[in-house]
A tleap script that builds the chain and sets N, CA, C and O, in Angstrom:
source leaprc.protein.ff14SB
mol = sequence {
  NMET GLN LEU LYS LYS MET THR LYS THR ALA
  ALA ALA PHE VAL PHE ALA THR THR CYS ALA
  ALA SER ALA ASP GLN PHE ALA ILE ARG THR
  ASN GLU PRO VAL SER GLY ALA ASN LYS GLY
  LEU LEU GLU ALA LEU ASP VAL ARG GLU ILE
  ASP ALA VAL GLU MET ASN GLY ALA HIE PHE
  LEU VAL LEU GLU ALA LYS ASN GLU GLY TYR
  VAL GLU ALA TYR ILE PHE GLY ARG GLY ILE
  ASP ALA LYS ALA LEU TYR ARG LEU GLU ALA
  ASP TRP THR GLY ALA GLY LEU SER SER LEU
  PRO VAL GLU ALA ARG GLY ALA PHE PHE GLU
  GLU THR ILE CYS GLU PHE CYS THR CSER
}
set mol.1.N position { 1.100 -1.216 0.217 }
set mol.1.CA position { 0.136 0.075 -0.151 }
set mol.1.C position { 0.753 1.073 -0.265 }
set mol.1.O position { 0.404 2.011 -0.982 }
set mol.2.N position { 2.328 1.016 0.795 }
set mol.2.CA position { 3.156 2.225 0.838 }
set mol.2.C position { 3.401 2.645 -0.367 }
set mol.2.O position { 3.146 3.770 -0.796 }
set mol.3.N position { 4.061 1.477 -1.131 }
set mol.3.CA position { 4.432 1.788 -2.955 }
set mol.3.C position { 3.680 2.603 -3.577 }
set mol.3.O position { 4.083 3.611 -4.157 }
set mol.4.N position { 2.255 2.142 -3.488 }
set mol.4.CA position { 0.938 2.734 -4.046 }
set mol.4.C position { 0.999 4.093 -3.904 }
set mol.4.O position { 1.279 4.933 -4.761 }
set mol.5.N position { 0.752 4.222 -2.900 }
set mol.5.CA position { 0.944 6.247 -2.275 }
set mol.5.C position { 2.168 6.793 -2.688 }
set mol.5.O position { 2.136 8.010 -2.873 }
set mol.6.N position { 3.359 6.164 -2.904 }
set mol.6.CA position { 4.453 6.779 -3.375 }
set mol.6.C position { 5.083 6.859 -4.464 }
set mol.6.O position { 6.202 7.285 -4.748 }
set mol.7.N position { 3.978 6.253 -5.251 }
set mol.7.CA position { 4.121 6.173 -6.680 }
set mol.7.C position { 3.265 7.094 -7.299 }
set mol.7.O position { 3.502 7.462 -8.449 }
set mol.8.N position { 2.017 7.630 -6.490 }
set mol.8.CA position { 0.832 8.632 -6.617 }
set mol.8.C position { 1.463 9.950 -6.740 }
set mol.8.O position { 1.304 10.893 -7.516 }
set mol.9.N position { 2.169 9.742 -5.812 }
set mol.9.CA position { 3.053 11.079 -5.300 }
set mol.9.C position { 3.897 11.484 -5.988 }
set mol.9.O position { 3.982 12.692 -6.210 }
set mol.10.N position { 4.677 10.672 -6.471 }
set mol.10.CA position { 5.852 10.966 -7.390 }
set mol.10.C position { 5.307 11.145 -8.840 }
set mol.10.O position { 6.091 11.707 -9.606 }
set mol.11.N position { 4.165 10.785 -9.326 }
set mol.11.CA position { 3.710 11.069 -10.583 }
set mol.11.C position { 2.864 12.009 -10.668 }
set mol.11.O position { 2.430 12.530 -11.696 }
set mol.12.N position { 2.531 12.321 -9.221 }
set mol.12.CA position { 1.895 14.257 -8.995 }
set mol.12.C position { 2.964 14.946 -9.629 }
set mol.12.O position { 3.007 15.634 -10.649 }
set mol.13.N position { 3.844 14.594 -8.769 }
set mol.13.CA position { 5.290 15.690 -8.801 }
set mol.13.C position { 5.539 15.852 -10.134 }
set mol.13.O position { 5.574 17.046 -10.435 }
set mol.14.N position { 5.717 15.139 -11.007 }
set mol.14.CA position { 6.474 15.047 -12.307 }
set mol.14.C position { 5.318 15.576 -12.907 }
set mol.14.O position { 5.667 16.651 -13.395 }
set mol.15.N position { 4.255 15.405 -13.103 }
set mol.15.CA position { 3.255 16.090 -13.989 }
set mol.15.C position { 3.354 17.796 -13.243 }
set mol.15.O position { 3.235 18.877 -13.821 }
set mol.16.N position { 3.558 17.573 -12.090 }
set mol.16.CA position { 3.319 19.291 -11.561 }
set mol.16.C position { 4.488 19.935 -12.173 }
set mol.16.O position { 4.287 21.070 -12.606 }
set mol.17.N position { 5.866 19.366 -12.319 }
set mol.17.CA position { 6.877 20.308 -12.956 }
set mol.17.C position { 7.018 19.810 -14.104 }
set mol.17.O position { 8.239 19.690 -14.201 }
set mol.18.N position { 6.584 19.457 -14.996 }
set mol.18.CA position { 6.062 18.849 -16.260 }
set mol.18.C position { 5.547 20.101 -16.898 }
set mol.18.O position { 6.104 20.798 -17.746 }
set mol.19.N position { 4.222 20.274 -16.255 }
set mol.19.CA position { 3.494 21.390 -16.602 }
set mol.19.C position { 3.969 22.406 -16.500 }
set mol.19.O position { 3.869 23.177 -17.454 }
set mol.20.N position { 4.766 22.867 -15.156 }
set mol.20.CA position { 5.285 23.983 -14.613 }
set mol.20.C position { 6.208 24.210 -16.047 }
set mol.20.O position { 5.830 25.098 -16.811 }
set mol.21.N position { 7.512 23.340 -16.431 }
set mol.21.CA position { 8.322 23.679 -17.171 }
set mol.21.C position { 7.555 23.900 -18.630 }
set mol.21.O position { 8.298 24.507 -19.401 }
set mol.22.N position { 6.648 23.667 -19.039 }
set mol.22.CA position { 6.017 23.603 -20.805 }
set mol.22.C position { 5.533 25.308 -20.815 }
set mol.22.O position { 5.169 25.726 -21.914 }
set mol.23.N position { 5.519 26.044 -19.943 }
set mol.23.CA position { 5.265 27.259 -20.298 }
set mol.23.C position { 6.521 27.822 -20.563 }
set mol.23.O position { 7.563 27.363 -20.097 }
set mol.24.N position { 6.438 29.119 -21.535 }
set mol.24.CA position { 7.384 29.730 -22.423 }
set mol.24.C position { 7.245 31.191 -21.972 }
set mol.24.O position { 6.030 31.384 -21.925 }
set mol.25.N position { 7.991 32.499 -21.560 }
set mol.25.CA position { 7.544 33.545 -21.412 }
set mol.25.C position { 7.831 34.460 -22.971 }
set mol.25.O position { 8.709 34.255 -23.810 }
set mol.26.N position { 6.953 35.299 -22.963 }
set mol.26.CA position { 6.798 36.222 -24.148 }
set mol.26.C position { 6.798 37.535 -24.145 }
set mol.26.O position { 6.446 37.865 -23.012 }
set mol.27.N position { 6.964 38.310 -24.677 }
set mol.27.CA position { 6.889 39.851 -25.036 }
set mol.27.C position { 6.217 40.154 -26.114 }
set mol.27.O position { 6.467 39.633 -27.201 }
set mol.28.N position { 5.028 41.280 -25.877 }
set mol.28.CA position { 4.562 42.005 -27.228 }
set mol.28.C position { 4.563 43.345 -27.179 }
set mol.28.O position { 3.983 44.075 -26.376 }
set mol.29.N position { 5.374 43.676 -28.250 }
set mol.29.CA position { 5.495 44.972 -28.507 }
set mol.29.C position { 4.263 45.870 -28.681 }
set mol.29.O position { 3.345 45.551 -29.437 }
set mol.30.N position { 4.266 46.887 -28.035 }
set mol.30.CA position { 2.742 47.999 -28.531 }
set mol.30.C position { 3.533 49.484 -28.747 }
set mol.30.O position { 4.631 49.881 -28.356 }
set mol.31.N position { 2.687 49.984 -29.382 }
set mol.31.CA position { 3.173 51.582 -29.064 }
set mol.31.C position { 2.650 52.319 -28.054 }
set mol.31.O position { 3.331 53.286 -27.713 }
set mol.32.N position { 1.673 52.139 -27.503 }
set mol.32.CA position { 0.975 52.231 -26.297 }
set mol.32.C position { 0.769 51.252 -25.476 }
set mol.32.O position { 0.698 50.061 -25.777 }
set mol.33.N position { 0.626 51.934 -23.965 }
set mol.33.CA position { 0.747 50.671 -22.485 }
set mol.33.C position { -0.839 50.114 -23.276 }
set mol.33.O position { -1.586 50.506 -24.172 }
set mol.34.N position { -0.752 48.937 -22.270 }
set mol.34.CA position { -1.505 48.155 -22.680 }
set mol.34.C position { -2.108 47.566 -21.127 }
set mol.34.O position { -1.271 47.211 -20.296 }
set mol.35.N position { -3.375 47.498 -20.840 }
set mol.35.CA position { -3.960 47.209 -19.574 }
set mol.35.C position { -3.960 45.912 -19.269 }
set mol.35.O position { -3.707 45.180 -20.226 }
set mol.36.N position { -4.161 45.387 -18.246 }
set mol.36.CA position { -4.243 43.967 -17.769 }
set mol.36.C position { -5.612 43.401 -18.371 }
set mol.36.O position { -6.534 44.212 -18.279 }
set mol.37.N position { -5.977 42.045 -19.033 }
set mol.37.CA position { -6.954 41.384 -19.244 }
set mol.37.C position { -7.896 41.192 -18.114 }
set mol.37.O position { -7.495 41.384 -16.966 }
set mol.38.N position { -9.353 40.757 -18.397 }
set mol.38.CA position { -9.801 39.966 -17.418 }
set mol.38.C position { -9.611 38.767 -17.332 }
set mol.38.O position { -9.224 38.037 -18.245 }
set mol.39.N position { -10.001 38.288 -15.633 }
set mol.39.CA position { -9.420 37.037 -15.194 }
set mol.39.C position { -10.410 35.783 -16.271 }
set mol.39.O position { -10.167 34.576 -16.284 }
set mol.40.N position { -11.149 36.242 -16.821 }
set mol.40.CA position { -11.832 35.005 -17.530 }
set mol.40.C position { -11.125 34.578 -18.910 }
set mol.40.O position { -11.221 33.442 -19.373 }
set mol.41.N position { -10.514 35.462 -19.418 }
set mol.41.CA position { -9.651 35.061 -20.848 }
set mol.41.C position { -8.156 34.541 -20.428 }
set mol.41.O position { -7.556 33.632 -21.002 }
set mol.42.N position { -7.604 35.409 -19.149 }
set mol.42.CA position { -6.707 34.462 -18.622 }
set mol.42.C position { -6.489 33.245 -18.239 }
set mol.42.O position { -5.483 32.542 -18.346 }
set mol.43.N position { -7.758 33.000 -17.675 }
set mol.43.CA position { -8.441 31.234 -17.106 }
set mol.43.C position { -8.240 30.822 -18.623 }
set mol.43.O position { -7.129 30.318 -18.788 }
set mol.44.N position { -8.847 30.879 -19.541 }
set mol.44.CA position { -9.264 30.432 -20.914 }
set mol.44.C position { -8.313 29.765 -21.409 }
set mol.44.O position { -8.059 28.570 -21.554 }
set mol.45.N position { -7.611 31.159 -21.752 }
set mol.45.CA position { -6.227 31.059 -22.550 }
set mol.45.C position { -5.218 30.107 -22.009 }
set mol.45.O position { -4.624 29.306 -22.730 }
set mol.46.N position { -4.965 30.251 -20.218 }
set mol.46.CA position { -4.078 29.432 -19.127 }
set mol.46.C position { -2.651 30.498 -19.579 }
set mol.46.O position { -1.600 29.920 -19.855 }
set mol.47.N position { -2.690 31.774 -19.620 }
set mol.47.CA position { -1.866 32.759 -19.786 }
set mol.47.C position { -1.772 33.433 -18.800 }
set mol.47.O position { -2.840 33.420 -18.187 }
set mol.48.N position { -0.800 34.201 -18.189 }
set mol.48.CA position { -0.674 34.811 -16.952 }
set mol.48.C position { 0.354 35.958 -17.519 }
set mol.48.O position { 1.305 35.948 -18.301 }
set mol.49.N position { -0.350 37.004 -16.689 }
set mol.49.CA position { 0.441 38.444 -17.521 }
set mol.49.C position { 1.442 38.485 -16.227 }
set mol.49.O position { 1.128 38.281 -15.054 }
set mol.50.N position { 2.681 38.792 -16.735 }
set mol.50.CA position { 3.999 39.017 -15.686 }
set mol.50.C position { 4.339 40.427 -15.439 }
set mol.50.O position { 4.583 40.738 -14.273 }
set mol.51.N position { 4.400 41.423 -16.452 }
set mol.51.CA position { 4.912 42.648 -16.107 }
set mol.51.C position { 4.504 43.445 -17.574 }
set mol.51.O position { 4.352 42.792 -18.606 }
set mol.52.N position { 4.367 44.743 -17.544 }
set mol.52.CA position { 4.396 46.029 -18.263 }
set mol.52.C position { 5.278 46.583 -18.126 }
set mol.52.O position { 5.491 46.815 -16.936 }
set mol.53.N position { 6.346 47.156 -19.115 }
set mol.53.CA position { 6.991 47.940 -19.409 }
set mol.53.C position { 7.273 48.626 -20.367 }
set mol.53.O position { 6.745 48.355 -21.445 }
set mol.54.N position { 8.314 49.866 -20.247 }
set mol.54.CA position { 8.608 50.424 -21.583 }
set mol.54.C position { 10.157 50.531 -21.673 }
set mol.54.O position { 10.926 50.634 -20.717 }
set mol.55.N position { 10.483 50.489 -23.024 }
set mol.55.CA position { 11.591 50.573 -23.147 }
set mol.55.C position { 12.400 51.032 -24.520 }
set mol.55.O position { 12.237 50.400 -25.564 }
set mol.56.N position { 13.259 52.143 -24.444 }
set mol.56.CA position { 13.459 53.310 -25.470 }
set mol.56.C position { 12.130 53.946 -26.318 }
set mol.56.O position { 12.383 54.418 -27.426 }
set mol.57.N position { 10.761 53.976 -25.855 }
set mol.57.CA position { 9.759 54.400 -26.050 }
set mol.57.C position { 8.658 53.663 -27.101 }
set mol.57.O position { 7.935 54.135 -27.979 }
set mol.58.N position { 8.912 51.979 -26.495 }
set mol.58.CA position { 7.993 50.999 -27.265 }
set mol.58.C position { 7.627 50.372 -26.087 }
set mol.58.O position { 8.550 50.274 -25.279 }
set mol.59.N position { 6.536 49.908 -25.738 }
set mol.59.CA position { 5.468 49.466 -24.786 }
set mol.59.C position { 5.745 47.873 -24.923 }
set mol.59.O position { 5.513 47.336 -26.006 }
set mol.60.N position { 6.122 47.296 -24.092 }
set mol.60.CA position { 6.175 45.464 -23.838 }
set mol.60.C position { 5.081 45.044 -22.305 }
set mol.60.O position { 4.888 45.595 -21.222 }
set mol.61.N position { 4.478 43.549 -23.101 }
set mol.61.CA position { 3.708 43.148 -22.109 }
set mol.61.C position { 4.340 42.036 -22.037 }
set mol.61.O position { 4.607 41.366 -23.035 }
set mol.62.N position { 4.670 41.692 -20.772 }
set mol.62.CA position { 5.414 39.648 -20.930 }
set mol.62.C position { 4.710 38.841 -20.062 }
set mol.62.O position { 4.331 39.038 -18.907 }
set mol.63.N position { 4.565 37.631 -21.019 }
set mol.63.CA position { 3.027 36.955 -20.737 }
set mol.63.C position { 3.996 35.935 -20.271 }
set mol.63.O position { 5.221 36.038 -20.213 }
set mol.64.N position { 3.224 34.911 -19.941 }
set mol.64.CA position { 3.709 33.295 -19.835 }
set mol.64.C position { 2.338 32.590 -20.221 }
set mol.64.O position { 1.205 32.678 -19.747 }
set mol.65.N position { 2.839 31.918 -21.179 }
set mol.65.CA position { 1.851 30.858 -21.833 }
set mol.65.C position { 2.564 29.733 -22.591 }
set mol.65.O position { 3.781 29.617 -22.735 }
set mol.66.N position { 1.619 28.940 -23.041 }
set mol.66.CA position { 2.342 27.421 -23.438 }
set mol.66.C position { 2.949 27.617 -24.652 }
set mol.66.O position { 3.832 26.856 -25.050 }
set mol.67.N position { 2.449 28.840 -25.463 }
set mol.67.CA position { 3.200 28.737 -26.918 }
set mol.67.C position { 2.777 29.882 -27.885 }
set mol.67.O position { 1.726 30.449 -27.586 }
set mol.68.N position { 3.308 30.228 -28.788 }
set mol.68.CA position { 3.002 31.340 -29.311 }
set mol.68.C position { 1.176 31.640 -29.825 }
set mol.68.O position { 0.548 32.685 -29.997 }
set mol.69.N position { 0.872 30.496 -29.916 }
set mol.69.CA position { -0.495 30.403 -30.599 }
set mol.69.C position { -1.411 30.864 -29.125 }
set mol.69.O position { -2.357 31.650 -29.084 }
set mol.70.N position { -0.975 30.329 -28.316 }
set mol.70.CA position { -1.868 30.953 -27.163 }
set mol.70.C position { -1.604 32.558 -27.050 }
set mol.70.O position { -2.607 33.271 -27.089 }
set mol.71.N position { -0.409 33.141 -26.921 }
set mol.71.CA position { -0.099 34.472 -26.931 }
set mol.71.C position { -0.933 35.799 -28.297 }
set mol.71.O position { -1.219 36.995 -28.356 }
set mol.72.N position { -1.012 34.421 -29.255 }
set mol.72.CA position { -1.988 35.053 -30.325 }
set mol.72.C position { -3.093 35.129 -30.037 }
set mol.72.O position { -3.834 36.111 -30.076 }
set mol.73.N position { -3.278 34.172 -29.747 }
set mol.73.CA position { -5.281 34.036 -29.244 }
set mol.73.C position { -5.264 35.329 -28.191 }
set mol.73.O position { -6.138 36.162 -28.430 }
set mol.74.N position { -4.483 35.580 -27.181 }
set mol.74.CA position { -4.443 36.743 -26.663 }
set mol.74.C position { -4.697 38.338 -27.121 }
set mol.74.O position { -5.583 39.160 -26.890 }
set mol.75.N position { -3.422 38.338 -27.911 }
set mol.75.CA position { -3.473 39.497 -28.474 }
set mol.75.C position { -4.900 39.979 -29.613 }
set mol.75.O position { -5.386 41.103 -29.742 }
set mol.76.N position { -5.255 38.830 -30.241 }
set mol.76.CA position { -6.719 38.640 -30.974 }
set mol.76.C position { -7.829 38.820 -29.815 }
set mol.76.O position { -8.738 39.557 -30.196 }
set mol.77.N position { -7.924 38.539 -29.047 }
set mol.77.CA position { -8.735 38.702 -27.765 }
set mol.77.C position { -8.961 39.874 -27.129 }
set mol.77.O position { -10.009 40.340 -26.684 }
set mol.78.N position { -7.780 40.324 -27.137 }
set mol.78.CA position { -7.778 41.923 -26.433 }
set mol.78.C position { -8.014 43.194 -27.255 }
set mol.78.O position { -8.246 44.352 -26.907 }
set mol.79.N position { -7.846 42.466 -28.765 }
set mol.79.CA position { -7.768 43.664 -29.981 }
set mol.79.C position { -6.439 44.573 -29.433 }
set mol.79.O position { -6.398 45.766 -29.131 }
set mol.80.N position { -5.337 43.508 -29.422 }
set mol.80.CA position { -4.248 44.694 -28.796 }
set mol.80.C position { -3.804 44.781 -30.479 }
set mol.80.O position { -4.056 43.869 -31.267 }
set mol.81.N position { -3.093 46.063 -30.864 }
set mol.81.CA position { -2.279 46.127 -31.509 }
set mol.81.C position { -0.950 46.144 -31.980 }
set mol.81.O position { -0.165 47.014 -32.356 }
set mol.82.N position { -0.934 44.811 -31.833 }
set mol.82.CA position { 0.704 44.258 -31.372 }
set mol.82.C position { 1.653 44.607 -32.796 }
set mol.82.O position { 1.273 44.410 -33.950 }
set mol.83.N position { 2.806 45.101 -32.433 }
set mol.83.CA position { 4.078 45.273 -33.549 }
set mol.83.C position { 4.630 44.230 -33.839 }
set mol.83.O position { 4.807 43.889 -35.009 }
set mol.84.N position { 5.137 43.279 -32.441 }
set mol.84.CA position { 5.834 42.338 -32.512 }
set mol.84.C position { 6.245 41.531 -31.536 }
set mol.84.O position { 6.615 42.077 -30.496 }
set mol.85.N position { 6.285 39.997 -31.630 }
set mol.85.CA position { 6.205 39.031 -30.611 }
set mol.85.C position { 7.268 38.479 -30.106 }
set mol.85.O position { 7.859 37.605 -30.740 }
set mol.86.N position { 7.745 38.947 -28.730 }
set mol.86.CA position { 9.382 38.087 -28.781 }
set mol.86.C position { 8.955 36.508 -27.875 }
set mol.86.O position { 7.824 36.343 -27.416 }
set mol.87.N position { 9.887 35.627 -27.761 }
set mol.87.CA position { 10.027 34.910 -26.733 }
set mol.87.C position { 11.180 35.506 -26.095 }
set mol.87.O position { 12.103 36.107 -26.644 }
set mol.88.N position { 11.007 35.260 -24.846 }
set mol.88.CA position { 12.138 35.530 -23.697 }
set mol.88.C position { 13.174 34.315 -23.397 }
set mol.88.O position { 12.744 33.180 -23.193 }
set mol.89.N position { 14.603 34.623 -23.381 }
set mol.89.CA position { 15.299 33.298 -24.108 }
set mol.89.C position { 15.896 33.246 -22.096 }
set mol.89.O position { 16.776 32.505 -21.658 }
set mol.90.N position { 15.038 34.303 -21.243 }
set mol.90.CA position { 15.530 33.896 -20.245 }
set mol.90.C position { 14.496 34.048 -19.260 }
set mol.90.O position { 13.555 34.710 -19.699 }
set mol.91.N position { 14.297 33.495 -17.586 }
set mol.91.CA position { 13.177 33.688 -16.964 }
set mol.91.C position { 13.146 35.462 -16.644 }
set mol.91.O position { 14.143 36.106 -16.317 }
set mol.92.N position { 11.765 36.027 -16.828 }
set mol.92.CA position { 11.764 37.355 -16.324 }
set mol.92.C position { 11.968 37.732 -14.803 }
set mol.92.O position { 12.659 38.550 -14.196 }
set mol.93.N position { 11.253 36.972 -14.541 }
set mol.93.CA position { 11.336 36.946 -12.822 }
set mol.93.C position { 12.396 36.151 -11.991 }
set mol.93.O position { 12.475 35.851 -10.800 }
set mol.94.N position { 13.202 35.923 -13.117 }
set mol.94.CA position { 14.579 34.897 -12.438 }
set mol.94.C position { 15.435 35.846 -11.681 }
set mol.94.O position { 15.242 37.061 -11.691 }
set mol.95.N position { 16.339 35.285 -11.057 }
set mol.95.CA position { 17.056 36.208 -10.297 }
set mol.95.C position { 18.488 36.825 -11.255 }
set mol.95.O position { 19.322 37.621 -10.825 }
set mol.96.N position { 18.471 36.347 -12.309 }
set mol.96.CA position { 19.659 36.983 -13.353 }
set mol.96.C position { 18.848 37.994 -14.083 }
set mol.96.O position { 19.440 39.070 -14.169 }
set mol.97.N position { 17.949 37.978 -14.505 }
set mol.97.CA position { 17.139 38.950 -15.286 }
set mol.97.C position { 16.435 39.962 -14.438 }
set mol.97.O position { 16.249 41.123 -14.803 }
set mol.98.N position { 16.118 39.552 -13.482 }
set mol.98.CA position { 15.034 40.458 -13.057 }
set mol.98.C position { 16.106 41.357 -12.205 }
set mol.98.O position { 15.548 42.369 -11.779 }
set mol.99.N position { 17.832 41.255 -11.743 }
set mol.99.CA position { 18.687 42.000 -11.419 }
set mol.99.C position { 18.951 43.260 -12.459 }
set mol.99.O position { 19.238 44.389 -12.062 }
set mol.100.N position { 18.823 42.929 -13.724 }
set mol.100.CA position { 19.736 44.139 -14.600 }
set mol.100.C position { 18.159 44.849 -14.900 }
set mol.100.O position { 17.036 44.425 -14.625 }
set mol.101.N position { 18.549 45.938 -15.492 }
set mol.101.CA position { 17.797 47.070 -15.625 }
set mol.101.C position { 16.876 47.229 -16.746 }
set mol.101.O position { 17.381 47.291 -17.867 }
set mol.102.N position { 15.586 47.308 -16.629 }
set mol.102.CA position { 14.369 47.154 -17.674 }
set mol.102.C position { 15.456 46.848 -18.965 }
set mol.102.O position { 15.533 45.726 -19.467 }
set mol.103.N position { 16.301 48.030 -19.436 }
set mol.103.CA position { 16.263 48.447 -20.760 }
set mol.103.C position { 17.395 47.289 -21.126 }
set mol.103.O position { 17.409 46.825 -22.267 }
set mol.104.N position { 18.161 46.922 -20.317 }
set mol.104.CA position { 19.685 45.867 -20.482 }
set mol.104.C position { 18.323 44.171 -21.121 }
set mol.104.O position { 18.668 43.351 -21.972 }
set mol.105.N position { 17.130 44.148 -20.493 }
set mol.105.CA position { 16.490 42.984 -20.775 }
set mol.105.C position { 15.908 42.748 -22.085 }
set mol.105.O position { 15.171 41.798 -22.348 }
set mol.106.N position { 16.302 43.730 -22.962 }
set mol.106.CA position { 15.839 43.823 -24.170 }
set mol.106.C position { 16.881 42.931 -24.894 }
set mol.106.O position { 16.599 42.831 -26.088 }
set mol.107.N position { 17.772 42.390 -24.611 }
set mol.107.CA position { 18.683 41.662 -24.782 }
set mol.107.C position { 18.484 40.173 -25.043 }
set mol.107.O position { 19.202 39.500 -25.783 }
set mol.108.N position { 17.318 39.684 -24.284 }
set mol.108.CA position { 17.044 38.138 -24.223 }
set mol.108.C position { 16.044 38.059 -24.865 }
set mol.108.O position { 15.494 36.960 -24.789 }
set mol.109.N position { 15.391 39.068 -25.715 }
set mol.109.CA position { 14.308 39.142 -26.636 }
set mol.109.C position { 14.618 38.443 -27.788 }
set mol.109.O position { 15.440 38.904 -28.580 }
set mol.110.N position { 13.945 37.164 -28.019 }
set mol.110.CA position { 14.195 36.600 -29.662 }
set mol.110.C position { 13.053 36.999 -30.659 }
set mol.110.O position { 11.969 36.452 -30.461 }
set mol.111.N position { 13.131 37.695 -31.485 }
set mol.111.CA position { 11.594 37.717 -32.072 }
set mol.111.C position { 10.954 36.556 -32.829 }
set mol.111.O position { 11.545 35.799 -33.599 }
set mol.112.N position { 9.773 36.526 -32.531 }
set mol.112.CA position { 9.211 34.979 -33.464 }
set mol.112.C position { 8.041 35.602 -34.361 }
set mol.112.O position { 7.571 36.739 -34.315 }
set mol.113.N position { 7.791 34.796 -34.981 }
set mol.113.CA position { 6.401 35.069 -35.911 }
set mol.113.C position { 5.121 35.521 -35.212 }
set mol.113.O position { 4.936 35.042 -34.093 }
set mol.114.N position { 4.453 36.141 -35.564 }
set mol.114.CA position { 3.318 36.309 -34.880 }
set mol.114.C position { 2.163 36.918 -36.168 }
set mol.114.O position { 2.337 37.843 -36.962 }
set mol.115.N position { 1.388 36.325 -36.059 }
set mol.115.CA position { 0.095 36.408 -37.385 }
set mol.115.C position { -0.712 37.539 -37.055 }
set mol.115.O position { -1.454 37.993 -37.926 }
set mol.116.N position { -0.666 38.141 -35.740 }
set mol.116.CA position { -1.345 39.184 -36.028 }
set mol.116.C position { -1.099 40.424 -35.292 }
set mol.116.O position { -1.839 41.103 -34.579 }
set mol.117.N position { 0.490 40.590 -35.743 }
set mol.117.CA position { 1.376 41.877 -35.316 }
set mol.117.C position { 0.953 43.048 -36.643 }
set mol.117.O position { 0.051 42.861 -37.461 }
set mol.118.N position { 1.662 43.992 -36.597 }
set mol.118.CA position { 1.487 44.660 -37.922 }
set mol.118.C position { 2.876 45.543 -37.506 }
set mol.118.O position { 3.331 46.153 -36.538 }
set mol.119.N position { 3.194 45.233 -38.738 }
set mol.119.CA position { 4.936 46.724 -38.184 }
set mol.119.C position { 4.438 47.941 -39.223 }
set mol.119.O position { 5.074 48.993 -39.292 }
savepdb mol mol.pdb
quit
């Protein structure tokens, strides 16, 4: 009986850590600041808003999502006039990146395909 309980606990742990690791962080570039989304949209898309910042005159909304498709659905659902979408190469809230000034964090943005972005 003890082995069965340990197996279930181990499986739950693996599932939880796998799901947590499956989310990536993205930054949406806009010309204007964007306010936060309603809770229903965030839950439906399984998207988490992390931060909203300004860098060199451009505004960025930093999100955590499973992939670009979820971010594009967020952009479409909110009617955001997105100019570009970036995948973050480091954790925005992690010790390394969060210790840098906001302007220096742009070096960790890798531009990615965005069907709903207009340049």
